[in-house]
C-alpha positions, 0 to 999 in steps of 0.5 A: 040605167047605167049602174056605174053612172052615179059612182062616176058622176060623184067622182067627177064632182068631187074632183071638180071636173065638168061632166055631162049625162045623157039619154039614148032616145028610143021609139017609145013615147018621147014625153014619157022618156023625158019624164023618166030621164028627169026623175032619174037624173034630178040630182044632176040637173044644173050641175052637169050638161044633159044630152039627148042622143038620137040615132035610132033608125026605128024613130021616123020623126027625129025632129018631132021626138026631139022637140017633145023631149027637150020641151018637156025636160025644159018645163021640168028643169029649166034646162034644154038638153044638148042634141047629139046626132050624126052630121048626116042627119042634122037636116032632119031638124030643119023647121023646128025650134030645136036648133034655136034652143039646144046646143049641138054635139055633132058626130062625124068621123073623117076617113081615115079616122084620127086616133088622137087630138094632134093636128085636129082639122076644123069641123068639116061638116055642114051643120045647118040648121044649127049655126055652130057646134058646141062639140064634135065627136071626131072618131070612134077609133081613138087611142089613149094611154091606159086604155086597150080598146078604141074610144070615141074622142071629142073636142068641145068648143067652149070655156069652162064658164060656157060649159056651165051655162049649158048646164045651168043657163040661169047661173052666174058663174066665173071661170073659177067657180066650183061645182056644188055637191050633187045629190047622192040620189041622182041616177041616169041611164045610157051614160058612158064612162066619160071624163069631160074637161074644159076644152076636151071631152073623152066619151067611152064606147057604147 
């Protein structure tokens, strides 16, 4: 668990910023990981977007692990996490239900990498078996004023209302809806110091 997570999340909620929280998948039991994630993030579900970050080479069956994890999270919370994965590995999820139930946050860094959002091209990667990407992380070498180190930069292809539907698909929200207060007991793990806004997200380096 990231000891700084809750401070960031409470700040984001207090400033009416959209936010996400995520779990970094390991080679351990995926059902147990899902239980741990939900237990330690229960104050955030239905407020922010849950994400499953899967990229470990120690996991042989990415699709099976992801399926078990997201199904368990959905049973416990009613929400399917968004999947974060590299564009090169998306075919691993073919012939599963994951692309049908979970949004996609795809990571792919064109060469040379861009440093900001100026003149960002259209997503250049094949993303099957998903039909569309919810977000694209397009660089790990981003530059922003006030930061003296490289950042991952992302673009989100959605409105504020659509973001909230990923967070809580059962909610009826408007573009001007305010985020309710989250429980101060909410915790998570492997959470980057991220600021998510309507169309653009900024994700700190891991």
